[in-house]
C-alpha positions as a Markdown table, in Angstrom:
| # | Residue | x | y | z |
|---|---|---|---|---|
| 1 | Unk | 159.0 | 284.0 | 13.0 |
| 2 | Unk | 160.7 | 287.3 | 13.8 |
| 3 | Unk | 158.9 | 290.5 | 14.5 |
| 4 | Unk | 160.3 | 293.7 | 13.2 |
| 5 | Unk | 161.9 | 296.0 | 15.7 |
| 6 | Unk | 159.8 | 299.1 | 16.0 |
| 7 | Unk | 161.5 | 302.2 | 14.6 |
| 8 | Unk | 161.8 | 304.3 | 17.8 |
| 9 | Unk | 163.9 | 307.4 | 17.9 |
| 10 | Unk | 167.6 | 306.4 | 18.2 |
| 11 | Unk | 169.7 | 308.0 | 21.0 |
| 12 | Unk | 173.4 | 307.7 | 21.5 |
| 13 | Unk | 172.8 | 307.1 | 25.2 |
| 14 | Unk | 174.6 | 304.1 | 26.7 |
| 15 | Unk | 171.6 | 302.8 | 28.7 |
| 16 | Unk | 169.2 | 303.2 | 25.7 |
| 17 | Unk | 171.7 | 301.3 | 23.5 |
| 18 | Unk | 172.2 | 298.6 | 26.1 |
| 19 | Unk | 168.4 | 298.2 | 26.3 |
| 20 | Unk | 168.2 | 297.9 | 22.5 |
| 21 | Unk | 171.0 | 295.3 | 22.3 |
| 22 | Unk | 169.7 | 293.4 | 25.3 |
| 23 | Unk | 166.3 | 293.2 | 23.6 |
| 24 | Unk | 167.8 | 292.0 | 20.3 |
| 25 | Unk | 169.9 | 289.3 | 22.0 |
| 26 | Unk | 166.9 | 288.2 | 24.1 |
| 27 | Unk | 164.8 | 287.9 | 20.9 |
| 28 | Unk | 167.6 | 286.0 | 19.1 |
| 29 | Unk | 168.0 | 283.6 | 22.0 |
| 30 | Unk | 164.3 | 283.1 | 22.3 |
| 31 | Unk | 163.7 | 282.6 | 18.6 |
| 32 | Unk | 166.7 | 280.5 | 17.8 |
| 33 | Unk | 167.1 | 278.5 | 21.0 |
| 34 | Unk | 163.9 | 278.8 | 23.0 |
| 35 | Unk | 165.7 | 280.5 | 25.8 |
| 36 | Unk | 164.0 | 283.0 | 28.0 |
| 37 | Unk | 165.2 | 285.1 | 31.0 |
| 38 | Unk | 168.9 | 285.1 | 30.1 |
| 39 | Unk | 170.7 | 287.7 | 32.2 |
| 40 | Unk | 172.5 | 290.1 | 29.8 |
| 41 | Unk | 174.6 | 293.0 | 30.9 |
| 42 | Unk | 177.7 | 295.0 | 29.9 |
| 43 | Unk | 180.1 | 292.2 | 31.0 |
| 44 | Unk | 178.2 | 289.4 | 29.2 |
| 45 | Unk | 180.3 | 287.7 | 26.6 |
| 46 | Unk | 178.8 | 286.6 | 23.3 |
| 47 | Unk | 180.8 | 283.4 | 23.2 |
| 48 | Unk | 181.3 | 282.2 | 26.7 |
| 49 | Unk | 178.2 | 283.5 | 28.4 |
| 50 | Unk | 175.6 | 283.4 | 25.6 |
| 51 | Unk | 177.3 | 280.7 | 23.6 |
| 52 | Unk | 176.4 | 282.4 | 20.3 |
| 53 | Unk | 177.6 | 280.8 | 17.1 |
| 54 | Unk | 179.0 | 282.8 | 14.1 |
| 55 | Unk | 175.6 | 282.5 | 12.4 |
| 56 | Unk | 174.0 | 284.2 | 15.4 |
| 57 | Unk | 176.4 | 287.1 | 15.0 |
| 58 | Unk | 175.2 | 287.4 | 11.4 |
| 59 | Unk | 171.6 | 287.5 | 12.7 |
| 60 | Unk | 172.6 | 290.1 | 15.3 |
| 61 | Unk | 174.2 | 292.2 | 12.5 |
| 62 | Unk | 170.8 | 292.1 | 10.7 |
| 63 | Unk | 169.0 | 293.3 | 13.8 |
| 64 | Unk | 171.5 | 296.1 | 14.4 |
| 65 | Unk | 171.0 | 297.1 | 10.7 |
| 66 | Unk | 167.3 | 297.1 | 11.2 |
| 67 | Unk | 167.5 | 299.3 | 14.3 |
| 68 | Unk | 170.3 | 301.7 | 13.4 |
| 69 | Unk | 170.6 | 301.6 | 9.6 |
| 70 | Unk | 173.9 | 302.4 | 8.0 |
| 71 | Unk | 175.3 | 304.2 | 11.1 |
| 72 | Unk | 176.3 | 300.8 | 12.5 |
| 73 | Unk | 178.4 | 298.4 | 10.6 |
| 74 | Unk | 178.8 | 295.3 | 12.8 |
| 75 | Unk | 180.8 | 293.3 | 10.2 |
| 76 | Unk | 183.3 | 296.2 | 9.9 |
| 77 | Unk | 183.5 | 296.4 | 13.7 |
| 78 | Unk | 184.3 | 292.6 | 13.9 |
| 79 | Unk | 186.7 | 292.8 | 10.9 |
| 80 | Unk | 188.9 | 295.2 | 12.9 |
| 81 | Unk | 189.4 | 292.6 | 15.7 |
| 82 | Unk | 191.8 | 289.7 | 16.2 |
| 83 | Unk | 190.2 | 286.3 | 16.6 |
| 84 | Unk | 190.8 | 286.3 | 20.4 |
| 85 | Unk | 189.1 | 289.7 | 20.7 |
| 86 | Unk | 186.0 | 288.3 | 18.9 |
| 87 | Unk | 185.9 | 285.3 | 21.2 |
| 88 | Unk | 186.1 | 287.6 | 24.3 |
| 89 | Unk | 183.7 | 290.3 | 22.9 |
| 90 | Unk | 181.3 | 291.6 | 25.5 |
| 91 | Unk | 178.0 | 293.3 | 25.2 |
| 92 | Unk | 179.6 | 296.4 | 26.8 |
| 93 | Unk | 182.2 | 296.7 | 24.0 |
| 94 | Unk | 179.4 | 296.5 | 21.4 |
| 95 | Unk | 177.4 | 299.1 | 23.3 |
| 96 | Unk | 180.4 | 301.4 | 23.3 |
| 97 | Unk | 180.9 | 300.9 | 19.6 |
| 98 | Unk | 177.2 | 301.7 | 18.8 |
| 99 | Unk | 177.2 | 304.8 | 21.0 |
| 100 | Unk | 180.4 | 306.1 | 19.4 |
| 101 | Unk | 179.1 | 305.4 | 15.9 |
| 102 | Unk | 175.8 | 307.1 | 16.6 |
| 103 | Unk | 177.5 | 310.1 | 18.1 |
| 104 | Unk | 179.8 | 310.3 | 15.0 |
| 105 | Unk | 176.8 | 310.1 | 12.7 |
| 106 | Unk | 175.0 | 312.9 | 14.7 |
| 107 | Unk | 178.1 | 315.1 | 14.4 |
| 108 | Unk | 178.5 | 314.7 | 10.6 |
């Protein structure tokens, strides 16, 4: 059973976004795999470190949509990458994408 992410004010601050994404990943790992206390940081890779499957990235896309709405398009972000880039994708690169997208949405 998943619990909705509370709708808190969204800031385009790297630390706030990292905290949001870390929370989403921790929830996903706990709910799907029963894992707790996984160390997640900017250099953590989705594939090698967290061993996420493609279906987990779909779940993460849904969590990002819940939190940030249309300002973040995770599928589009991944579509612009080569396969090797997706395999090596880090939490930090996703954080940078989210911060950049939020700032662009604020500016428009």
